[in-house]
C-alpha positions as CSV (number, residue, x, y, z in Angstrom):
1,M,6.5,-3.5,18.3
2,N,5.1,0.0,18.4
3,I,1.3,-0.4,18.5
4,Q,0.7,3.4,18.3
5,S,2.8,3.7,15.1
6,I,1.0,0.7,13.5
7,I,-2.4,2.2,14.3
8,T,-1.4,5.6,13.1
9,T,0.1,4.3,9.8
10,N,-2.9,2.1,9.0
11,A,-5.4,4.7,10.0
12,M,-3.7,7.2,7.6
13,A,-4.0,4.5,4.9
14,C,-7.7,4.2,5.6
15,V,-8.2,7.9,5.3
16,I,-6.3,8.0,2.0
17,L,-8.4,5.1,0.7
18,T,-11.7,6.8,1.8
19,I,-10.8,9.9,-0.1
20,L,-9.7,7.9,-3.1
21,F,-13.0,5.9,-2.9
22,I,-15.0,9.1,-3.0
23,S,-13.0,10.8,-5.7
24,S,-13.2,7.7,-8.0
25,H,-17.0,7.5,-7.6
26,V,-17.6,8.8,-11.2
27,A,-15.2,6.2,-12.7
28,R,-16.9,3.4,-10.8
29,Q,-20.2,4.4,-12.2
30,R,-19.0,3.3,-15.6
31,R,-18.8,-0.2,-14.2
32,S,-16.2,-1.4,-16.7
33,L,-14.1,-4.4,-15.6
34,T,-11.1,-2.2,-15.0
35,D,-13.1,0.1,-12.7
36,R,-14.4,-3.0,-10.8
37,L,-10.9,-4.4,-10.4
38,F,-9.6,-1.1,-9.2
39,T,-12.4,-0.8,-6.6
40,L,-11.7,-4.4,-5.5
41,A,-8.1,-3.5,-4.9
42,M,-9.1,-0.5,-2.8
43,I,-11.5,-2.8,-0.7
44,L,-8.8,-5.4,-0.2
45,N,-6.3,-2.7,0.8
46,A,-8.8,-1.2,3.3
47,M,-9.6,-4.7,4.8
48,A,-5.9,-5.5,5.2
49,C,-5.3,-2.2,7.1
50,I,-8.1,-2.8,9.5
51,I,-7.3,-6.6,10.0
52,E,-3.6,-6.0,10.5
53,T,-4.3,-3.3,13.1
54,V,-6.6,-5.5,15.1
55,S,-4.2,-8.4,14.7
56,F,-1.3,-6.4,16.2
57,I,-3.6,-5.1,19.0
58,I,-4.6,-8.6,20.2
59,D,-1.2,-10.1,19.7
60,G,0.0,-11.4,23.1
61,K,-3.4,-10.7,24.7
62,T,-5.1,-13.6,26.4
63,F,-8.9,-13.6,26.6
64,L,-11.7,-15.9,25.7
65,G,-11.6,-16.6,22.0
66,A,-8.3,-14.7,21.5
67,R,-6.4,-17.5,19.8
68,P,-9.1,-18.5,17.3
69,L,-9.6,-14.8,16.5
70,A,-5.9,-14.4,15.9
71,F,-5.8,-17.4,13.6
72,A,-8.8,-16.1,11.6
73,L,-7.4,-12.5,11.2
74,D,-3.9,-13.6,10.2
75,S,-5.3,-16.2,7.8
76,V,-7.4,-13.5,6.1
77,L,-4.4,-11.2,6.0
78,Y,-2.2,-13.8,4.3
79,A,-5.0,-14.4,1.7
80,D,-5.4,-10.7,1.2
81,N,-1.8,-10.3,0.2
82,I,-1.9,-12.6,-2.8
83,L,-5.5,-11.7,-3.8
84,L,-4.6,-8.0,-4.0
85,S,-1.5,-8.7,-6.1
86,F,-3.5,-11.0,-8.4
87,T,-6.2,-8.3,-8.7
88,W,-3.5,-5.9,-9.7
89,C,-2.1,-8.3,-12.3
90,L,-5.6,-8.7,-13.9
91,Y,-6.1,-5.0,-13.7
92,V,-2.9,-4.2,-15.6
93,D,-3.6,-6.8,-18.3
94,Y,-7.2,-5.8,-18.9
95,R,-6.4,-2.1,-18.7
96,L,-3.9,-2.6,-21.5
97,Y,-5.5,-5.2,-23.8
98,G,-9.2,-5.0,-22.8
99,D,-9.7,-8.7,-23.7
100,I,-11.6,-10.9,-21.3
101,K,-10.8,-14.0,-23.3
102,R,-7.1,-13.3,-22.9
103,I,-7.6,-13.0,-19.2
104,R,-9.4,-16.4,-19.0
105,K,-6.7,-18.1,-21.1
106,N,-3.6,-16.6,-19.6
107,Y,-4.5,-16.5,-15.9
108,R,-6.4,-19.8,-15.4
109,V,-3.4,-21.7,-14.0
110,L,-2.2,-18.8,-11.8
111,G,-5.8,-18.4,-10.5
112,I,-5.9,-22.1,-9.6
113,V,-2.5,-21.8,-7.8
114,I,-3.7,-18.8,-5.8
115,F,-7.0,-20.5,-4.9
116,L,-5.2,-23.6,-3.6
117,T,-2.7,-21.5,-1.7
118,V,-5.5,-19.6,0.0
119,L,-7.3,-22.9,0.7
120,S,-4.1,-24.2,2.4
121,L,-4.6,-21.6,5.1
122,I,-7.3,-23.8,6.6
123,P,-5.1,-26.8,7.6
124,N,-2.5,-24.3,8.7
125,I,-4.8,-23.6,11.7
126,K,-4.1,-27.1,12.9
127,Y,-0.5,-27.8,11.6
128,Q,0.8,-24.2,11.7
129,F,3.2,-24.6,8.8
130,Y,2.9,-20.9,7.6
131,F,2.5,-19.2,11.0
132,S,1.8,-20.2,14.6
133,I,-0.1,-18.7,17.4
134,G,1.3,-19.7,20.8
135,A,-0.6,-20.5,24.0
136,N,0.1,-16.9,25.0
137,N,-1.5,-15.7,21.8
138,V,1.8,-14.5,20.3
139,Y,2.1,-14.7,16.5
140,H,5.2,-16.3,14.9
141,R,5.8,-16.8,11.1
142,T,7.7,-19.7,9.7
143,M,10.0,-19.8,6.7
144,L,7.2,-21.3,4.6
145,S,5.2,-18.0,5.1
146,Y,7.5,-16.5,2.6
147,L,5.6,-18.5,-0.1
148,F,2.9,-15.8,0.1
149,Y,5.4,-13.0,-0.4
150,L,6.9,-15.0,-3.3
151,I,3.5,-15.4,-5.0
152,T,2.8,-11.7,-4.4
153,L,6.1,-10.7,-6.1
154,V,5.4,-13.1,-9.0
155,N,2.0,-11.5,-9.6
156,F,3.6,-8.0,-9.6
157,G,6.4,-9.3,-11.8
158,I,3.9,-10.7,-14.3
159,S,2.2,-7.2,-14.4
160,V,5.6,-5.7,-15.4
161,V,6.2,-8.3,-18.1
162,V,2.7,-7.6,-19.5
163,R,3.2,-3.9,-19.4
164,Y,6.5,-4.0,-21.3
165,G,5.2,-6.6,-23.7
166,H,2.4,-4.3,-24.6
167,K,4.8,-1.4,-24.9
168,K,7.0,-3.4,-27.3
169,K,4.0,-4.3,-29.5
170,F,2.0,-1.1,-29.4
171,G,4.4,1.6,-28.2
172,N,4.4,3.7,-25.0
173,T,1.2,4.2,-23.0
174,G,2.1,7.5,-21.3
175,F,-0.6,7.7,-18.7
176,F,-0.3,4.2,-17.4
177,P,3.0,4.2,-15.6
178,I,2.7,1.1,-13.4
179,W,5.7,2.0,-11.4
180,M,3.6,4.8,-9.8
181,F,1.9,1.9,-8.0
182,L,4.7,-0.7,-7.8
183,A,7.6,1.5,-6.5
184,P,6.0,2.7,-3.2
185,M,4.3,-0.7,-2.7
186,L,7.5,-2.7,-3.1
187,A,9.5,-0.3,-0.9
188,G,6.9,-0.6,1.9
189,T,6.4,-4.3,1.6
190,L,10.2,-5.2,1.6
191,L,10.7,-2.9,4.6
192,Q,7.9,-4.8,6.5
193,V,9.2,-8.2,5.5
194,F,12.7,-7.6,6.8
195,I,11.9,-5.5,9.8
196,Y,9.3,-7.4,11.9
197,G,7.0,-5.3,14.1
198,I,6.5,-2.3,11.7
199,S,3.6,-1.8,9.4
200,T,4.4,0.0,6.1
201,A,3.2,-2.3,3.4
202,W,-0.5,-1.5,3.3
203,C,-0.1,2.2,3.6
204,S,2.4,2.1,0.7
205,V,-0.2,0.2,-1.3
206,S,-2.8,2.9,-0.7
207,I,-0.3,5.6,-1.8
208,G,0.4,3.6,-5.0
209,L,-3.3,3.3,-5.7
210,V,-3.6,7.1,-5.4
211,G,-0.7,7.6,-7.8
212,M,-2.4,5.3,-10.4
213,H,-5.7,7.1,-9.9
214,L,-4.1,10.5,-10.6
215,C,-2.4,9.2,-13.7
216,L,-5.7,7.8,-15.0
217,Q,-7.4,11.2,-14.3
218,N,-4.8,12.7,-16.6
219,E,-5.7,10.2,-19.2
220,L,-9.4,11.2,-19.1
221,S,-8.3,14.7,-19.8
222,Y,-5.8,14.0,-22.6
223,I,-7.0,10.8,-24.3
224,D,-9.7,10.8,-27.0
225,P,-12.3,8.3,-25.8
226,L,-13.3,7.2,-29.2
227,T,-9.9,6.5,-30.8
228,K,-7.8,6.1,-27.6
229,V,-5.1,8.5,-28.9
230,Y,-4.0,11.9,-27.4
231,N,-6.4,14.7,-28.0
232,R,-6.1,18.5,-28.8
233,N,-5.7,19.4,-25.1
234,Y,-2.5,17.3,-24.9
235,L,-1.3,18.7,-28.2
236,N,-1.7,22.2,-26.9
237,Q,0.3,21.3,-23.8
238,I,3.1,19.8,-25.9
239,M,3.2,22.8,-28.2
240,D,3.4,25.3,-25.3
241,S,6.3,23.3,-23.9
242,L,8.0,23.3,-27.3
243,E,7.7,27.1,-27.6
244,R,9.2,27.6,-24.2
245,K,12.1,25.2,-24.6
246,G,12.7,25.6,-28.3
247,T,13.2,21.9,-28.8
248,D,13.3,20.4,-32.3
249,M,10.2,18.3,-33.0
250,G,9.0,16.7,-36.2
251,G,5.3,16.8,-37.1
252,I,3.0,14.8,-39.4
253,M,-0.6,15.7,-40.0
254,I,-2.9,13.0,-41.3
255,D,-6.4,13.3,-42.6
256,L,-7.9,9.8,-42.3
257,V,-11.1,7.8,-42.4
258,D,-10.7,5.1,-39.7
259,A,-7.1,4.4,-38.9
260,A,-5.9,5.3,-35.4
261,R,-5.0,1.7,-34.7
262,V,-3.1,1.3,-38.0
263,M,-1.0,4.3,-37.1
264,R,-0.3,3.3,-33.5
265,L,1.1,0.0,-34.7
266,A,3.4,1.8,-37.2
267,L,4.9,4.5,-34.8
268,P,8.2,4.3,-32.9
269,D,8.4,4.8,-29.2
270,T,9.6,8.4,-29.7
271,A,6.2,9.3,-31.4
272,M,2.9,10.5,-29.9
273,L,-0.4,10.2,-31.8
274,M,-3.0,12.8,-31.1
275,R,-6.5,13.6,-32.4
276,F,-6.3,17.1,-33.8
277,A,-9.8,17.9,-35.1
278,G,-12.6,15.9,-36.8
279,D,-10.9,13.1,-38.7
280,E,-7.4,14.7,-38.6
281,F,-4.6,13.4,-36.4
282,I,-1.2,14.7,-35.6
283,I,1.9,12.7,-34.8
284,L,4.8,14.4,-32.9
285,I,8.2,12.8,-33.1
286,K,11.1,13.7,-30.8
287,T,13.5,14.5,-33.6
288,G,14.5,17.3,-35.9
289,D,15.8,14.9,-38.5
290,S,13.7,15.0,-41.7
291,E,14.8,11.5,-42.7
292,E,13.5,10.0,-39.4
293,I,10.2,11.7,-40.1
294,E,10.1,10.3,-43.6
295,D,10.9,6.9,-42.2
296,C,7.9,7.2,-40.0
297,V,5.7,8.3,-42.9
298,R,6.9,5.2,-44.9
299,N,6.1,2.9,-42.0
300,I,2.6,4.4,-41.8
301,R,2.0,3.9,-45.5
302,S,3.3,0.3,-45.2
303,S,1.0,-0.4,-42.3
304,L,-1.8,1.1,-44.3
305,R,-1.1,-1.2,-47.3
306,E,-0.9,-4.2,-45.1
307,F,-4.3,-3.3,-43.4
308,N,-6.0,-2.8,-46.8
309,E,-4.6,-6.1,-48.2
310,T,-5.2,-8.3,-45.2
311,S,-8.0,-6.9,-43.0
312,G,-10.9,-8.4,-45.1
313,R,-12.9,-5.2,-44.6
314,K,-15.3,-4.0,-47.2
315,Y,-13.7,-0.6,-47.3
316,K,-10.2,0.7,-47.9
317,L,-8.4,3.2,-45.7
318,S,-6.7,6.2,-47.2
319,F,-4.4,8.9,-45.7
320,S,-3.4,12.3,-46.8
321,I,-0.1,13.2,-45.0
322,G,1.7,16.5,-44.5
323,T,4.9,17.0,-42.5
324,S,6.7,19.9,-40.8
325,I,9.6,20.4,-38.4
326,F,9.4,22.6,-35.4
327,R,12.5,24.7,-34.8
328,S,13.6,27.0,-32.0
329,G,11.9,30.4,-32.5
330,M,9.0,28.9,-34.5
331,T,5.4,29.4,-33.3
332,S,3.1,26.5,-32.7
333,D,0.6,28.1,-35.1
334,S,3.0,28.3,-38.0
335,F,4.2,24.7,-37.3
336,L,0.6,23.4,-37.5
337,K,-0.3,25.5,-40.5
338,E,2.7,24.2,-42.4
339,M,1.7,20.6,-41.7
340,D,-1.9,21.4,-42.7
341,S,-0.8,23.1,-45.9
342,N,1.4,20.1,-46.9
343,M,-1.3,17.7,-46.1
344,Y,-3.8,19.5,-48.4
345,I,-1.2,19.6,-51.2
346,E,-1.1,15.7,-51.1
347,K,-4.9,15.5,-50.7
348,N,-5.5,17.7,-53.8
349,Q,-2.9,15.7,-55.7
350,K,-4.8,12.5,-54.9
351,H,-8.0,14.1,-55.9
352,Y,-6.5,15.2,-59.2
353,E,-5.1,11.7,-59.9
354,R,-8.6,10.2,-59.4
355,H,-10.3,12.9,-61.4
356,P,-7.8,14.3,-63.9
357,S,-10.5,16.2,-65.8
358,V,-11.2,18.3,-62.6
359,R,-8.6,20.9,-61.6
360,T,-8.4,21.2,-57.8
361,V,-7.3,24.4,-56.1
362,N,-5.6,24.4,-52.7
363,G,-7.3,27.3,-50.9
Protein backbone atom coordinates (compact mmCIF):
# COMPACT_ATOMS: atom_id res chain seq x y z
CA MET A 1 0.00 0.00 0.00
CA ASN A 2 1.58 3.29 -1.16
CA ILE A 3 0.35 5.96 1.27
CA GLN A 4 2.06 8.78 -0.63
CA SER A 5 0.35 7.76 -3.86
CA ILE A 6 -3.07 7.57 -2.17
CA ILE A 7 -2.64 10.97 -0.52
CA THR A 8 -1.50 12.54 -3.79
CA THR A 9 -4.35 11.04 -5.83
CA ASN A 10 -7.08 12.06 -3.41
CA ALA A 11 -5.53 15.49 -2.87
CA MET A 12 -5.63 16.05 -6.63
CA ALA A 13 -9.28 14.99 -6.63
CA CYS A 14 -10.04 17.54 -3.89
CA VAL A 15 -8.32 20.28 -5.91
CA ILE A 16 -10.37 19.34 -8.97
CA LEU A 17 -13.59 19.37 -6.94
CA THR A 18 -12.74 22.74 -5.38
CA ILE A 19 -12.26 24.27 -8.84
CA LEU A 20 -15.47 22.62 -10.03
CA PHE A 21 -17.36 23.85 -6.98
CA ILE A 22 -16.25 27.43 -7.63
CA SER A 23 -16.89 27.32 -11.38
CA SER A 24 -20.39 25.87 -10.90
CA HIS A 25 -21.35 28.60 -8.41
CA VAL A 26 -23.63 30.39 -10.89
CA ALA A 27 -25.49 27.17 -11.73
CA ARG A 28 -26.01 26.37 -8.04
CA GLN A 29 -27.58 29.80 -7.55
CA ARG A 30 -30.50 28.68 -9.72
CA ARG A 31 -31.26 26.15 -6.97
CA SER A 32 -33.08 23.70 -9.22
CA LEU A 33 -33.22 20.09 -8.09
CA THR A 34 -30.63 19.07 -10.71
CA ASP A 35 -28.22 21.73 -9.42
CA ARG A 36 -28.72 20.57 -5.83
CA LEU A 37 -28.17 16.91 -6.78
CA PHE A 38 -25.01 17.79 -8.70
CA THR A 39 -23.74 19.76 -5.70
CA LEU A 40 -24.55 16.84 -3.40
CA ALA A 41 -22.55 14.52 -5.67
CA MET A 42 -19.57 16.88 -5.41
CA ILE A 43 -19.85 17.00 -1.62
CA LEU A 44 -20.10 13.20 -1.31
CA ASN A 45 -17.10 12.83 -3.63
CA ALA A 46 -15.01 15.28 -1.58
CA MET A 47 -16.01 13.57 1.69
CA ALA A 48 -14.98 10.20 0.29
CA CYS A 49 -11.56 11.49 -0.82
CA ILE A 50 -10.83 12.91 2.64
CA ILE A 51 -12.22 9.95 4.60
CA GLU A 52 -10.45 7.37 2.45
CA THR A 53 -7.13 9.18 2.85
CA VAL A 54 -7.44 9.34 6.65
CA SER A 55 -8.57 5.70 6.72
CA PHE A 56 -5.46 4.56 4.84
CA ILE A 57 -3.20 6.69 7.05
CA ILE A 58 -4.47 5.16 10.32
CA ASP A 59 -4.66 1.62 8.94
CA GLY A 60 -2.35 -0.54 11.07
CA LYS A 61 -1.68 2.28 13.53
CA THR A 62 -2.43 1.54 17.17
CA PHE A 63 -3.35 4.45 19.39
CA LEU A 64 -6.17 5.26 21.79
CA GLY A 65 -9.46 5.23 19.89
CA ALA A 66 -7.85 4.06 16.64
CA ARG A 67 -10.09 1.02 16.13
CA PRO A 68 -13.46 2.82 16.73
CA LEU A 69 -12.26 5.65 14.47
CA ALA A 70 -11.35 3.16 11.74
CA PHE A 71 -14.79 1.51 11.96
CA ALA A 72 -16.51 4.91 11.78
CA LEU A 73 -14.50 6.12 8.79
CA ASP A 74 -14.83 2.90 6.79
CA SER A 75 -18.56 2.68 7.53
CA VAL A 76 -19.10 6.23 6.24
CA LEU A 77 -17.01 5.39 3.18
CA TYR A 78 -19.13 2.33 2.39
CA ALA A 79 -22.30 4.42 2.76
CA ASP A 80 -20.81 7.16 0.59
CA ASN A 81 -20.32 4.66 -2.26
CA ILE A 82 -23.96 3.81 -2.71
CA LEU A 83 -25.30 7.25 -1.76
CA LEU A 84 -23.23 8.89 -4.49
CA SER A 85 -24.35 6.38 -7.10
CA PHE A 86 -27.98 6.81 -6.02
CA THR A 87 -27.62 10.59 -6.23
CA TRP A 88 -26.26 10.20 -9.76
CA CYS A 89 -29.20 7.97 -10.67
CA LEU A 90 -31.70 10.58 -9.44
CA TYR A 91 -29.75 13.35 -11.17
CA VAL A 92 -29.88 11.62 -14.56
CA ASP A 93 -33.60 10.90 -14.31
CA TYR A 94 -34.61 14.38 -13.18
CA ARG A 95 -32.20 16.01 -15.61
CA LEU A 96 -33.91 14.21 -18.49
CA TYR A 97 -37.56 14.16 -17.40
CA GLY A 98 -37.82 16.98 -14.84
CA ASP A 99 -40.64 15.15 -13.05
CA ILE A 100 -40.47 14.90 -9.26
CA LYS A 101 -43.55 12.65 -9.19
CA ARG A 102 -41.73 10.20 -11.46
CA ILE A 103 -38.77 10.23 -9.07
CA ARG A 104 -40.96 9.48 -6.06
CA LYS A 105 -42.79 6.70 -7.87
CA ASN A 106 -39.87 4.93 -9.55
CA TYR A 107 -37.19 5.20 -6.87
CA ARG A 108 -39.09 4.59 -3.64
CA VAL A 109 -38.19 0.88 -3.44
CA LEU A 110 -34.58 1.46 -4.43
CA GLY A 111 -34.33 4.24 -1.85
CA ILE A 112 -35.60 1.91 0.87
CA VAL A 113 -33.08 -0.79 -0.13
CA ILE A 114 -30.23 1.72 0.04
CA PHE A 115 -31.44 3.08 3.39
CA LEU A 116 -31.57 -0.42 4.91
CA THR A 117 -28.15 -1.30 3.47
CA VAL A 118 -26.60 1.82 4.98
CA LEU A 119 -28.35 1.04 8.27
CA SER A 120 -26.83 -2.46 8.26
CA LEU A 121 -23.39 -0.89 8.65
CA ILE A 122 -24.23 -0.32 12.34
CA PRO A 123 -24.42 -4.04 13.32
CA ASN A 124 -21.38 -4.62 11.11
CA ILE A 125 -19.32 -2.87 13.78
CA LYS A 126 -20.06 -5.79 16.11
CA TYR A 127 -20.44 -8.73 13.73
CA GLN A 128 -18.04 -7.57 10.98
CA PHE A 129 -19.81 -9.24 8.05
CA TYR A 130 -18.86 -6.51 5.53
CA PHE A 131 -15.38 -5.70 6.77
CA SER A 132 -13.31 -6.23 9.89
CA ILE A 133 -10.78 -4.19 11.82
CA GLY A 134 -8.28 -6.43 13.59
CA ALA A 135 -6.74 -5.91 17.01
CA ASN A 136 -3.75 -4.34 15.24
CA ASN A 137 -6.19 -1.92 13.54
CA VAL A 138 -5.74 -3.45 10.07
CA TYR A 139 -8.72 -3.32 7.68
CA HIS A 140 -9.94 -6.47 5.88
CA ARG A 141 -12.97 -6.68 3.61
CA THR A 142 -15.16 -9.78 3.33
CA MET A 143 -16.91 -11.21 0.29
CA LEU A 144 -20.16 -9.63 1.50
CA SER A 145 -18.60 -6.19 1.06
CA TYR A 146 -19.09 -6.62 -2.68
CA LEU A 147 -22.80 -6.04 -2.04
CA PHE A 148 -22.01 -2.34 -1.90
CA TYR A 149 -20.17 -2.47 -5.20
CA LEU A 150 -23.09 -4.40 -6.69
CA ILE A 151 -25.63 -1.80 -5.53
CA THR A 152 -23.38 0.95 -6.89
CA LEU A 153 -23.22 -0.75 -10.29
CA VAL A 154 -27.00 -1.30 -10.25
CA ASN A 155 -27.54 2.43 -9.66
CA PHE A 156 -25.25 3.35 -12.52
CA GLY A 157 -26.90 0.70 -14.69
CA ILE A 158 -30.32 2.20 -13.98
CA SER A 159 -29.03 5.61 -15.07
CA VAL A 160 -27.94 4.09 -18.40
CA VAL A 161 -31.34 2.44 -18.90
CA VAL A 162 -33.11 5.73 -18.09
CA ARG A 163 -30.85 7.63 -20.51
CA TYR A 164 -31.43 5.28 -23.42
CA GLY A 165 -35.13 4.97 -22.64
CA HIS A 166 -35.39 8.74 -22.90
CA LYS A 167 -33.39 8.72 -26.13
CA LYS A 168 -35.70 6.10 -27.64
CA LYS A 169 -38.76 8.14 -26.74
CA PHE A 170 -37.60 11.71 -27.36
CA GLY A 171 -34.48 11.39 -29.51
CA ASN A 172 -30.87 12.25 -28.78
CA THR A 173 -29.88 14.73 -26.07
CA GLY A 174 -26.53 15.82 -27.46
CA PHE A 175 -25.19 17.71 -24.47
CA PHE A 176 -25.95 15.07 -21.85
CA PRO A 177 -23.52 12.24 -22.65
CA ILE A 178 -23.60 10.29 -19.38
CA TRP A 179 -20.57 8.23 -20.46
CA MET A 180 -18.46 11.34 -19.88
CA PHE A 181 -19.08 10.60 -16.20
CA LEU A 182 -19.50 6.83 -16.22
CA ALA A 183 -16.46 5.84 -18.29
CA PRO A 184 -13.73 7.30 -16.04
CA MET A 185 -15.67 6.42 -12.89
CA LEU A 186 -16.12 2.77 -13.86
CA ALA A 187 -12.51 2.43 -14.95
CA GLY A 188 -11.21 3.87 -11.68
CA THR A 189 -13.61 1.90 -9.50
CA LEU A 190 -12.95 -1.47 -11.13
CA LEU A 191 -9.22 -0.88 -10.89
CA GLN A 192 -9.51 -0.20 -7.17
CA VAL A 193 -11.82 -3.20 -6.59
CA PHE A 194 -9.42 -5.70 -8.13
CA ILE A 195 -6.15 -4.16 -6.97
CA TYR A 196 -6.28 -3.67 -3.22
CA GLY A 197 -4.11 -0.90 -1.84
CA ILE A 198 -4.50 1.66 -4.64
CA SER A 199 -6.89 4.59 -4.70
CA THR A 200 -8.28 5.57 -8.09
CA ALA A 201 -12.06 5.43 -7.69
CA TRP A 202 -12.77 8.79 -6.10
CA CYS A 203 -10.36 10.72 -8.27
CA SER A 204 -11.98 9.20 -11.35
CA VAL A 205 -15.41 10.27 -10.04
CA SER A 206 -14.20 13.87 -9.73
CA ILE A 207 -12.88 13.72 -13.32
CA GLY A 208 -16.27 12.39 -14.46
CA LEU A 209 -18.09 15.23 -12.68
CA VAL A 210 -15.86 17.77 -14.43
CA GLY A 211 -16.66 16.14 -17.77
CA MET A 212 -20.38 16.41 -17.11
CA HIS A 213 -20.03 20.03 -15.98
CA LEU A 214 -18.26 20.97 -19.21
CA CYS A 215 -20.98 19.29 -21.27
CA LEU A 216 -23.67 21.17 -19.36
CA GLN A 217 -21.84 24.46 -19.91
CA ASN A 218 -21.99 23.74 -23.64
CA GLU A 219 -25.71 23.19 -23.25
CA LEU A 220 -26.14 26.63 -21.66
CA SER A 221 -24.44 28.11 -24.72
CA TYR A 222 -26.35 26.16 -27.36
CA ILE A 223 -29.80 25.34 -25.95
CA ASP A 224 -32.69 27.82 -26.03
CA PRO A 225 -33.83 28.10 -22.37
CA LEU A 226 -37.50 28.60 -23.26
CA THR A 227 -38.11 25.80 -25.75
CA LYS A 228 -35.19 23.46 -24.83
CA VAL A 229 -34.10 23.10 -28.47
CA TYR A 230 -30.79 24.12 -30.09
CA ASN A 231 -30.38 27.85 -30.68
CA ARG A 232 -28.93 30.06 -33.44
CA ASN A 233 -25.39 29.77 -32.02
CA TYR A 234 -25.46 26.01 -32.50
CA LEU A 235 -26.94 26.42 -35.99
CA ASN A 236 -24.08 28.75 -36.95
CA GLN A 237 -21.57 26.19 -35.69
CA ILE A 238 -23.20 23.40 -37.70
CA MET A 239 -23.37 25.54 -40.85
CA ASP A 240 -19.68 26.49 -40.56
CA SER A 241 -18.84 22.79 -40.29
CA LEU A 242 -21.00 21.97 -43.33
CA GLU A 243 -19.31 24.63 -45.46
CA ARG A 244 -15.86 23.31 -44.51
CA LYS A 245 -16.67 19.63 -45.08
CA GLY A 246 -19.17 19.95 -47.93
CA THR A 247 -21.42 17.32 -46.32
CA ASP A 248 -24.96 16.84 -47.65
CA MET A 249 -27.58 17.98 -45.16
CA GLY A 250 -31.34 18.35 -45.44
CA GLY A 251 -33.03 21.41 -44.00
CA ILE A 252 -36.59 22.19 -42.92
CA MET A 253 -37.60 25.66 -41.76
CA ILE A 254 -40.81 25.95 -39.75
CA ASP A 255 -42.74 29.01 -38.64
CA LEU A 256 -44.75 27.93 -35.62
CA VAL A 257 -46.86 29.14 -32.79
CA ASP A 258 -46.09 26.78 -29.90
CA ALA A 259 -44.79 23.44 -31.04
CA ALA A 260 -41.19 22.63 -30.09
CA ARG A 261 -42.33 19.55 -28.13
CA VAL A 262 -44.55 18.35 -30.98
CA MET A 263 -41.59 18.46 -33.35
CA ARG A 264 -39.14 16.79 -30.98
CA LEU A 265 -41.46 13.80 -30.69
CA ALA A 266 -41.71 13.52 -34.49
CA LEU A 267 -38.01 13.71 -35.36
CA PRO A 268 -35.63 10.80 -36.06
CA ASP A 269 -32.33 10.42 -34.18
CA THR A 270 -30.51 11.84 -37.22
CA ALA A 271 -32.27 15.22 -36.86
CA MET A 272 -31.43 18.28 -34.76
CA LEU A 273 -34.06 20.85 -33.80
CA MET A 274 -32.88 24.45 -33.36
CA ARG A 275 -34.52 27.78 -32.70
CA PHE A 276 -33.67 30.08 -35.62
CA ALA A 277 -35.29 33.42 -34.83
CA GLY A 278 -38.50 34.57 -33.17
CA ASP A 279 -41.05 31.81 -33.70
CA GLU A 280 -39.06 30.08 -36.45
CA PHE A 281 -37.25 26.77 -36.01
CA ILE A 282 -34.87 24.83 -38.20
CA ILE A 283 -34.42 21.06 -38.32
CA LEU A 284 -31.18 19.69 -39.75
CA ILE A 285 -31.21 16.09 -40.93
CA LYS A 286 -28.06 14.13 -41.72
CA THR A 287 -29.10 13.19 -45.22
CA GLY A 288 -29.10 14.49 -48.77
CA ASP A 289 -32.09 12.31 -49.72
CA SER A 290 -35.14 14.46 -50.47
CA GLU A 291 -37.49 11.53 -49.73
CA GLU A 292 -36.12 11.18 -46.18
CA ILE A 293 -36.69 14.90 -45.68
CA GLU A 294 -40.27 14.61 -46.92
CA ASP A 295 -40.83 11.64 -44.58
CA CYS A 296 -39.74 13.84 -41.70
CA VAL A 297 -42.13 16.59 -42.85
CA ARG A 298 -44.96 14.05 -42.99
CA ASN A 299 -44.14 12.84 -39.47
CA ILE A 300 -44.23 16.41 -38.20
CA ARG A 301 -47.60 17.06 -39.82
CA SER A 302 -48.93 13.78 -38.41
CA SER A 303 -47.67 14.70 -34.93
CA LEU A 304 -49.30 18.10 -35.33
CA ARG A 305 -52.68 16.59 -36.26
CA GLU A 306 -52.50 14.22 -33.30
CA PHE A 307 -51.72 17.09 -30.94
CA ASN A 308 -54.59 19.22 -32.24
CA GLU A 309 -57.04 16.31 -32.02
CA THR A 310 -56.06 14.95 -28.60
CA SER A 311 -54.44 17.70 -26.52
CA GLY A 312 -57.71 19.26 -25.35
CA ARG A 313 -56.15 22.73 -25.67
CA LYS A 314 -58.30 25.72 -26.53
CA TYR A 315 -56.02 26.57 -29.43
CA LYS A 316 -54.78 24.75 -32.54
CA LEU A 317 -51.16 24.70 -33.63
CA SER A 318 -50.25 25.48 -37.22
CA PHE A 319 -46.98 25.17 -39.12
CA SER A 320 -45.63 26.64 -42.32
CA ILE A 321 -42.79 24.48 -43.61
CA GLY A 322 -40.06 25.03 -46.17
CA THR A 323 -37.30 22.58 -47.11
CA SER A 324 -33.89 22.71 -48.74
CA ILE A 325 -30.85 20.46 -49.25
CA PHE A 326 -27.32 21.63 -48.54
CA ARG A 327 -24.85 20.39 -51.16
CA SER A 328 -21.07 20.67 -51.42
CA GLY A 329 -20.12 24.16 -52.65
CA MET A 330 -23.34 25.72 -51.37
CA THR A 331 -23.17 28.58 -48.85
CA SER A 332 -25.03 28.51 -45.56
CA ASP A 333 -26.74 31.78 -46.50
CA SER A 334 -28.21 30.40 -49.73
CA PHE A 335 -29.24 27.19 -47.88
CA LEU A 336 -31.13 29.15 -45.23
CA LYS A 337 -32.65 31.56 -47.75
CA GLU A 338 -33.98 28.69 -49.87
CA MET A 339 -35.69 27.15 -46.82
CA ASP A 340 -37.06 30.55 -45.84
CA SER A 341 -38.40 31.23 -49.34
CA ASN A 342 -40.11 27.81 -49.55
CA MET A 343 -41.58 28.27 -46.09
CA TYR A 344 -43.14 31.60 -47.08
CA ILE A 345 -44.55 30.10 -50.26
CA GLU A 346 -46.50 27.65 -48.08
CA LYS A 347 -47.43 30.36 -45.59
CA ASN A 348 -48.82 32.58 -48.36
CA GLN A 349 -50.70 29.62 -49.86
CA LYS A 350 -52.36 28.93 -46.48
CA HIS A 351 -53.24 32.59 -46.14
CA TYR A 352 -54.80 32.60 -49.62
CA GLU A 353 -56.82 29.44 -48.84
CA ARG A 354 -58.22 31.06 -45.70
CA HIS A 355 -58.87 34.40 -47.42
CA PRO A 356 -59.37 33.67 -51.13
CA SER A 357 -60.57 37.20 -51.84
CA VAL A 358 -57.18 38.60 -50.76
CA ARG A 359 -54.18 38.12 -53.06
CA THR A 360 -50.97 37.56 -51.06
CA VAL A 361 -47.61 38.48 -52.54
CA ASN A 362 -44.44 36.71 -51.41
CA GLY A 363 -41.95 39.58 -51.03
